[in-house]
C-alpha positions as CSV (number, residue, x, y, z in Angstrom):
1,M,95.7,115.3,96.8
2,T,98.2,116.8,94.3
3,V,98.8,115.8,90.9
4,V,102.8,114.9,90.6
5,V,102.8,113.4,87.1
6,K,100.5,114.3,84.0
7,V,100.6,112.0,81.3
8,Y,99.8,113.0,77.8
9,I,99.1,109.8,75.5
10,V,99.1,110.5,71.8
11,R,98.0,108.1,69.0
12,H,100.4,108.0,66.1
13,G,99.1,110.0,62.8
14,E,97.6,108.5,59.8
15,T,99.1,105.7,57.7
16,E,98.1,104.7,54.2
17,E,96.9,101.4,55.6
18,N,94.8,103.2,58.2
19,R,93.2,105.0,55.2
20,Q,92.4,101.7,53.4
21,G,91.5,99.7,56.2
22,I,94.5,97.3,56.3
23,M,95.4,95.4,59.6
24,Q,98.8,96.7,60.7
25,G,99.5,95.5,63.8
26,Q,103.2,95.2,64.2
27,L,104.2,95.9,60.6
28,D,106.5,99.1,60.5
29,T,104.5,101.3,58.2
30,P,105.1,105.2,57.7
31,L,103.0,108.1,58.1
32,N,101.3,109.4,55.0
33,A,101.1,113.1,54.4
34,A,98.0,113.5,56.2
35,G,99.6,111.8,59.1
36,L,102.6,114.1,59.4
37,R,100.1,117.2,59.3
38,Q,98.2,115.5,62.0
39,A,101.5,115.2,63.9
40,E,102.6,118.6,63.3
41,L,99.0,119.7,64.6
42,A,99.4,117.5,67.9
43,A,103.1,119.5,68.4
44,D,101.2,122.8,68.1
45,A,98.7,121.7,70.9
46,L,101.4,120.5,73.0
47,E,103.9,123.2,72.4
48,D,103.6,124.6,75.7
49,V,103.6,121.4,77.9
50,P,107.1,121.3,79.7
51,F,108.0,117.5,79.0
52,G,110.2,116.0,81.2
53,A,110.2,112.3,79.7
54,A,109.0,111.1,76.4
55,Y,108.1,107.3,75.3
56,S,107.1,106.1,71.9
57,S,106.6,102.8,70.4
58,D,109.8,101.6,68.3
59,L,107.4,101.3,65.1
60,Q,108.3,104.2,62.9
61,R,104.6,105.5,62.6
62,A,104.6,106.4,66.6
63,R,108.1,107.3,66.6
64,K,107.9,109.8,63.9
65,T,105.0,111.4,65.4
66,A,106.7,111.6,68.7
67,E,109.6,113.0,67.1
68,V,107.5,115.8,65.4
69,I,105.9,116.9,68.6
70,L,109.5,117.0,70.3
71,E,110.9,119.2,67.7
72,R,109.4,121.7,69.7
73,H,111.1,120.3,73.0
74,P,114.6,119.9,71.7
75,D,115.9,119.0,75.5
76,V,113.7,116.2,75.8
77,R,115.2,112.6,75.0
78,L,113.0,109.9,73.1
79,E,112.9,106.6,74.7
80,T,111.4,104.0,72.2
81,M,109.9,100.9,73.6
82,E,108.6,97.5,72.3
83,A,106.1,97.3,75.0
84,L,104.2,100.3,73.6
85,R,103.5,98.4,70.2
86,E,100.5,97.7,68.7
87,R,98.8,94.4,69.2
88,Y,100.6,91.7,66.9
89,M,97.8,90.7,64.6
90,G,99.4,87.4,63.3
91,D,98.3,86.3,59.9
92,W,95.8,89.0,59.6
93,Q,98.9,91.7,59.5
94,G,98.6,93.4,55.9
95,G,95.2,92.1,55.0
96,S,91.9,94.1,54.7
97,V,89.6,94.5,57.9
98,Y,86.6,93.8,55.5
99,N,87.5,90.2,54.8
100,R,89.6,88.9,57.6
101,G,87.4,86.0,58.6
102,D,88.3,84.1,62.2
103,P,91.0,85.2,64.4
104,P,94.3,83.4,63.5
105,A,96.2,81.3,65.8
106,N,99.5,83.5,65.8
107,L,97.0,86.4,67.1
108,E,98.5,88.1,70.3
109,P,96.2,86.8,73.3
110,I,94.4,89.7,74.6
111,I,95.3,88.6,78.0
112,D,98.9,88.9,76.8
113,F,98.4,92.3,75.2
114,L,96.8,93.7,78.4
115,A,99.3,92.3,80.4
116,R,102.0,94.0,78.2
117,S,100.4,97.5,78.2
118,M,99.9,97.4,82.1
119,K,103.3,96.0,82.9
120,W,104.7,99.1,81.1
121,W,102.5,101.4,82.9
122,G,103.7,99.7,86.0
123,D,107.5,99.7,85.3
124,T,107.6,103.4,83.7
125,I,104.4,105.8,84.8
126,A,104.1,104.4,88.1
127,R,107.8,104.6,89.0
128,H,107.7,108.2,88.0
129,V,104.9,108.6,90.3
130,Q,106.7,107.2,93.2
131,R,109.7,109.3,92.6
132,Q,107.5,112.5,92.0
133,A,105.7,111.6,95.1
134,A,109.1,111.5,97.3
135,K,109.8,114.7,95.8
136,L,106.8,116.4,96.8
137,K,107.2,114.9,100.3
138,K,110.9,116.6,100.6
139,E,109.7,120.0,99.1
140,L,106.6,120.0,101.6
141,A,109.1,119.5,104.4
142,E,111.4,122.0,103.2
143,Q,108.2,124.7,103.0
144,E,107.4,123.7,106.7
145,D,110.7,124.3,107.8
146,A,111.1,127.7,106.0
147,G,107.6,128.7,107.5
148,A,108.5,127.7,111.1
149,Q,111.8,129.9,110.7
150,D,110.0,132.9,109.0
151,D,109.0,135.4,111.8
152,S,107.9,138.1,109.4
153,E,104.3,139.2,108.8
154,W,104.5,139.2,104.9
155,V,102.8,136.5,103.1
156,D,104.8,134.6,100.6
157,E,103.5,133.5,97.0
158,P,101.4,130.4,97.2
159,W,103.5,127.4,96.8
160,E,102.6,125.1,94.0
161,F,104.3,121.6,93.2
162,E,105.1,121.4,89.4
163,P,104.3,117.9,88.1
164,L,106.6,116.0,85.6
165,H,104.8,115.9,82.1
166,V,105.0,112.7,80.3
167,L,104.5,112.2,76.4
168,V,103.6,108.7,75.4
169,V,103.0,107.9,71.7
170,S,101.5,104.4,70.6
171,H,98.9,103.0,68.7
172,G,95.1,103.0,69.0
173,G,94.4,99.4,70.2
174,L,97.1,99.5,72.8
175,I,95.8,103.0,74.2
176,G,92.3,102.0,74.2
177,T,93.3,98.6,76.0
178,L,95.4,100.3,78.5
179,V,93.2,103.0,79.5
180,T,90.2,100.8,79.4
181,N,92.2,98.6,82.1
182,L,93.5,101.3,84.0
183,V,90.0,102.4,84.7
184,G,88.7,99.1,85.4
185,S,91.3,98.3,87.7
186,R,90.4,101.3,89.6
187,K,93.7,102.8,89.0
188,V,92.2,105.8,87.2
189,E,89.0,107.3,87.4
190,V,87.2,109.2,84.4
191,A,86.5,112.8,85.1
192,E,82.9,114.1,84.6
193,G,81.8,114.4,80.9
194,V,84.8,112.4,79.5
195,T,83.6,109.3,77.6
196,I,85.9,106.4,76.3
197,G,85.3,105.7,72.8
198,R,87.1,105.6,69.4
199,C,90.8,106.6,69.6
200,F,91.7,108.8,66.2
201,N,95.1,109.3,64.8
202,A,96.8,112.0,66.5
203,S,94.2,112.3,69.2
204,I,95.4,113.1,72.8
205,S,94.3,111.7,75.8
206,V,95.5,113.2,79.3
207,I,95.7,111.6,82.8
208,D,96.6,113.1,86.1
209,M,98.3,111.0,88.6
210,D,98.5,112.0,92.5
211,E,100.9,111.1,95.0
212,S,99.0,108.2,96.0
213,G,99.1,106.6,92.5
214,R,95.7,107.1,91.7
215,G,94.9,109.0,88.4
216,V,92.0,110.9,86.7
217,L,91.4,110.7,82.9
218,I,90.9,114.2,82.2
219,S,90.3,113.5,78.4
220,Y,90.1,110.7,76.0
221,A,91.2,110.9,72.3
222,D,90.5,114.8,72.1
223,T,90.7,115.7,68.4
224,T,89.9,119.9,69.0
225,H,93.4,120.5,67.8
226,L,92.9,118.8,64.6
227,N,91.4,120.2,61.1
228,V,91.6,117.5,58.9
229,D,89.5,114.3,58.1
230,L,89.8,111.6,60.1
231,V,89.8,107.8,59.6
232,Q,86.8,106.8,61.6
233,E,87.6,103.1,62.1
234,N,90.9,101.3,63.5
235,A,91.3,98.1,61.5
236,D,93.7,96.8,64.4
237,V,90.8,96.7,67.0
238,Q,88.6,93.7,66.8
239,Q,84.9,94.8,66.3
């Protein structure tokens, strides 16, 4: 199998609400100074990735993180999408995680949140995979034709298919829900040594997708590029 799409999923940088344990949900909160620094460090880590497409939540903490990363990739257009927003937390939004009480009636149902994230994946990433798979098939046919017409004895350089590199910037709750359910539905398998756990601010997860539509989670919530203190808990995830 050939990797046709590499997806780099980044959680937004820190906000003051993250630091204070405030549930944000779909509140449109900005990055704080630490969050901007985290975004810059993520940009350093991804500087050499030849992105061909980029998506982010339309909430400013995710959008700004994506914009900082794409400063190193000026030819890549960012597409912001409501579907990549964090879970709507209803009356919990703006309150402390430490005294939230029972879930409010207007909390986005988990089944709807899951469906939203999986629909986005199917509408966006799966379509990229389909297009790239068709491109791979065409290029393989061209290589075979060229080989059949070449009677020389010299050996050409090994041919490698260049995958599409996709940046996705979203929120901890959505990333965890999406990845967990991609794995649970067997669309994605987990590489040896990789564990799905906490999704830290400005962490990077990578999924390789092959031409059959199957994926491998290469890394999850990697923070090796960050040299700053990280908020350990995500207030927008129910404990």
